[in-house]
MARBA-828361 format. One line per 4 residues: their letters; for each residue y, x, z of C-alpha. Coordinates in nm, 2 decimals, padded with zeros to 4 digits. Layout:
<recs>
a	Y,X,Z  ...
</recs>
This chain:
<recs>
mkcg	01.64,02.06,-00.72  01.66,01.76,-00.54  01.40,01.66,-00.26  01.36,01.42,00.02
vval	01.14,01.18,00.21  01.16,00.81,00.13  01.06,00.51,00.31  00.98,00.17,00.13
igrp	01.02,-00.10,00.42  00.99,-00.45,00.38  00.80,-00.80,00.50  00.40,-00.80,00.43
ntgk	00.34,-00.90,00.01  00.70,-00.82,-00.16  00.47,-00.54,-00.39  00.56,-00.22,-00.20
stli	00.21,-00.11,-00.26  00.24,-00.19,-00.65  00.55,-00.04,-00.66  00.43,00.31,-00.52
nalv	00.16,00.29,-00.79  00.42,00.19,-01.02  00.62,00.53,-00.92  00.36,00.75,-00.89
gqkv	00.17,00.63,-01.20  -00.11,00.63,-01.05  -00.32,00.40,-00.80  -00.28,00.54,-00.43
sits	-00.22,00.24,-00.24  -00.42,-00.06,-00.27  -00.31,-00.41,-00.34  -00.40,-00.79,-00.25
pkpq	-00.26,-01.13,-00.20  -00.34,-01.10,00.16  -00.09,-00.98,00.44  -00.17,-00.67,00.63
ttry	-00.36,-00.48,00.34  -00.13,-00.20,00.39  -00.26,-00.04,00.72  -00.12,00.27,00.75
aiqa	00.17,00.45,00.64  00.09,00.58,00.25  00.25,00.90,00.14  00.24,01.01,-00.24
vyed	00.47,01.25,-00.45  00.66,01.21,-00.72  00.79,01.47,-00.89  01.03,01.52,-01.23
drgq	01.29,01.73,-01.38  01.55,01.69,-01.11  01.35,01.71,-00.82  01.07,01.58,-00.57
iifi	00.98,01.27,-00.37  00.73,01.20,-00.11  00.73,00.84,-00.09  00.55,00.68,00.24
dtpg	00.47,00.32,00.18  00.47,00.17,00.56  00.26,-00.12,00.62  00.41,-00.47,00.63
ifak	00.65,-00.59,00.92  00.50,-00.96,01.01  00.62,-01.17,01.30  00.33,-01.27,01.46
veds	00.08,-01.00,01.70  -00.24,-01.15,01.78  -00.54,-00.92,01.79  -00.55,-00.53,01.85
lsrk	-00.52,-00.46,01.46  -00.19,-00.62,01.42  -00.06,-00.45,01.75  -00.12,-00.09,01.63
inpk	-00.03,-00.18,01.26  00.34,-00.36,01.30  00.52,-00.04,01.46  00.38,00.17,01.22
agdv	00.68,00.11,00.97  00.97,00.17,01.28  00.77,00.48,01.39  00.82,00.63,00.98
itqg	01.22,00.59,01.00  01.27,00.67,01.35  01.07,01.04,01.24  01.35,01.10,01.04
vdai	01.38,01.01,00.59  01.62,01.07,00.35  01.66,00.72,00.20  01.48,00.41,00.23
vyla	01.43,00.18,-00.06  01.37,-00.24,00.15  01.21,-00.48,-00.08  01.30,-00.80,-00.06
dhtr	01.12,-01.07,-00.25  01.35,-01.36,-00.38  01.06,-01.59,-00.47  01.00,-01.64,-00.11
ersf	01.23,-01.79,00.17  01.35,-01.61,00.43  01.16,-01.60,00.77  01.19,-01.43,01.10
eenk	00.98,-01.14,00.94  01.28,-01.07,00.71  01.50,-01.07,01.03  01.28,-00.85,01.22
tlgl	01.24,-00.58,00.93  01.65,-00.57,00.85  01.71,-00.54,01.23  01.48,-00.23,01.22
vrta	01.63,-00.09,00.84  01.96,-00.16,01.07  01.89,00.11,01.32  01.78,00.38,01.05
kapk	02.14,00.61,00.99  01.97,00.71,00.60  02.10,00.57,00.29  01.93,00.28,00.20
ilay	01.89,00.08,-00.16  01.79,-00.30,-00.12  01.51,-00.38,-00.47  01.53,-00.73,-00.50
nksd	01.15,-00.70,-00.63  00.93,-00.94,-00.87  01.27,-01.01,-01.17  00.96,-01.12,-01.39
ihrp	00.94,-01.42,-01.20  01.24,-01.67,-01.25  01.13,-01.97,-00.99  01.14,-02.03,-00.74
dyki	01.44,-01.85,-00.63  01.61,-01.77,-00.32  01.81,-01.49,-00.35  02.13,-01.71,-00.23
qykf	01.96,-01.67,00.10  01.97,-01.26,00.11  02.31,-01.20,-00.10  02.47,-01.17,00.28
meee	02.24,-00.84,00.32  02.41,-00.68,00.03  02.72,-00.53,00.23  02.48,-00.33,00.45
fdrv	02.34,-00.16,00.15  02.49,00.16,-00.04  02.30,00.04,-00.34  02.12,-00.33,-00.46
ldis	01.92,-00.41,-00.78  01.65,-00.58,-00.95  01.33,-00.46,-01.04  00.95,-00.58,-01.11
amth	00.72,-00.32,-01.00  00.45,-00.51,-01.14  00.60,-00.48,-01.49  00.80,-00.13,-01.41
anin	01.16,-00.27,-01.52  01.44,-00.10,-01.35  01.21,00.16,-01.23  01.38,00.43,-01.37
ille	01.72,00.29,-01.24  01.56,00.29,-00.90  01.45,00.67,-00.92  01.83,00.76,-01.04
yifs	01.97,00.59,-00.69  01.73,00.71,-00.46  01.74,01.08,-00.60  02.13,01.06,-00.60
flpe	02.09,01.03,-00.27  01.84,01.32,-00.20  01.97,01.70,-00.04  01.96,02.01,-00.25
ksep	01.68,02.25,-00.19  01.56,02.59,-00.32  01.20,02.48,-00.32  00.97,02.19,-00.33
mvdt	00.84,01.99,00.00  00.46,02.06,-00.18  00.29,02.21,-00.46  00.16,01.96,-00.69
sklt	00.02,02.26,-00.88  -00.27,02.25,-00.61  -00.29,01.85,-00.59  -00.61,01.66,-00.79
qpgl	-00.36,01.32,-00.72  -00.05,01.22,-00.55  -00.20,01.07,-00.24  -00.11,01.34,00.01
nids	-00.29,01.18,00.30  -00.56,01.00,00.10  -00.92,01.23,00.07  -01.20,01.10,-00.12
klfv	-01.36,00.86,00.14  -01.03,00.70,00.23  -00.91,00.63,-00.11  -01.30,00.49,-00.17
aeli	-01.30,00.33,00.14  -00.93,00.18,00.05  -01.12,00.05,-00.29  -01.40,-00.12,-00.15
reka	-01.17,-00.36,00.07  -00.95,-00.39,-00.19  -01.21,-00.55,-00.41  -01.35,-00.73,-00.12
flfl	-01.01,-00.96,-00.07  -01.02,-00.95,-00.43  -01.35,-01.14,-00.47  -01.35,-01.34,-00.11
rrel	-00.98,-01.42,-00.14  -00.90,-01.73,00.12  -01.29,-01.78,00.23  -01.28,-01.46,00.48
pysl	-01.01,-01.44,00.73  -00.85,-01.11,00.76  -01.16,-00.92,00.94  -01.30,-00.67,00.76
ttvv	-01.23,-00.31,00.72  -01.49,-00.06,00.54  -01.61,00.24,00.62  -01.75,00.55,00.36
ddid	-02.05,00.74,00.53  -02.12,00.98,00.24  -01.99,01.07,-00.11  -02.22,01.27,-00.28
nren	-02.15,01.46,-00.64  -02.59,01.48,-00.77  -02.68,01.73,-01.02  -02.76,01.46,-01.30
gtmy	-02.36,01.44,-01.26  -02.37,01.08,-01.13  -02.12,01.01,-00.85  -02.39,00.82,-00.54
vkar	-02.10,00.68,-00.24  -02.26,00.49,00.06  -02.06,00.27,00.24  -02.01,-00.01,00.44
iltn	-01.80,-00.34,00.51  -01.75,-00.41,00.88  -01.65,-00.78,01.02  -01.64,-00.87,01.34
neky	-01.85,-01.21,01.36  -02.20,-01.27,01.21  -02.11,-01.59,01.01  -01.87,-01.38,00.79
kgmi	-02.09,-01.13,00.73  -02.29,-01.41,00.55  -01.97,-01.52,00.36  -01.96,-01.12,00.25
vgks	-02.26,-01.07,00.13  -02.32,-01.41,-00.05  -02.60,-01.64,-00.13  -02.91,-01.43,-00.30
gvmi	-02.66,-01.11,-00.26  -02.40,-01.23,-00.52  -02.08,-01.15,-00.34  -02.21,-00.84,-00.21
keis	-02.34,-00.70,-00.54  -01.95,-00.84,-00.73  -01.75,-00.65,-00.48  -01.99,-00.33,-00.55
matr	-02.02,-00.34,-00.94  -01.58,-00.39,-00.93  -01.55,-00.07,-00.72  -01.78,00.12,-00.91
kele	-01.62,-00.01,-01.25  -01.31,00.14,-01.13  -01.42,00.45,-00.98  -01.63,00.52,-01.30
tatn	-01.31,00.46,-01.51  -01.06,00.69,-01.24  -01.33,01.00,-01.27  -01.45,00.92,-01.60
rkvy	-01.86,01.00,-01.46  -02.10,00.73,-01.37  -02.08,00.62,-01.04  -02.36,00.46,-00.78
vdlt	-02.25,00.28,-00.52  -02.49,00.12,-00.25  -02.26,-00.11,-00.02  -02.43,-00.27,00.31
vetd	-02.25,-00.50,00.58  -02.24,-00.49,00.90  -02.13,-00.69,01.19  -01.90,-00.51,01.45
phwm	-01.67,-00.73,01.69  -01.48,-00.41,01.82  -01.42,-00.27,01.47  -01.07,-00.37,01.52
dym	-01.05,-00.16,01.88  -01.17,00.20,01.66  -00.87,00.18,01.40
</recs>
């Protein structure tokens, strides 16, 4: 069988998290229109008759590093590549003009010796189209194709390309029979915390700057079959706390309800989410 580690890399908002969810067939990485949504390298396993792939969803590489959190996030994609991977999937968004972030990402990928695949994401979106700005990059890659992480277009071809570069091994790297879900470095508390953060970004959209994180303090499986989740949203400014809570608590209720509904669908059981908001001006230093 063929087995290996594959890094997904690209600038922010190219669709890496959507792609990894599509590849493994289950949500392991949260998605939102906000940059820096992915804050650490998420690992997930894909397996079929051909072999096994451990995908690593890296945080997007962004140009400006203005706070302590950004300074911690930005090097993580480079760390993954330097630690050794068997192949790299470089995701490019043809609907956005090239920028300094793209140059920075390409420069990092150039330092890697592993085989490289250039995947133009969002093939289901035809306008705007800036692919002409990316064409010069193609000669630096071993394979090039158009995909859509959203509609799953050409995902099967991408997997074929990836497997063609992986080494033969006598046994899989991970015993998937012991896994409850494909995320390898995600426990239940982290998954729920990330899910709450996704819903917060979804409902707050542009109203709130990139200044919150989530912490799950407890997950308790009650005797009546209900899953009880106690969690907090942390923000670094008291004025943002009011925005997250919302008038008469409407916003925090929306975030809590959306989280509860998705957890109930995923677990097929009743879920209660006890969600509060706290101000901690130093939370970025703890990440």
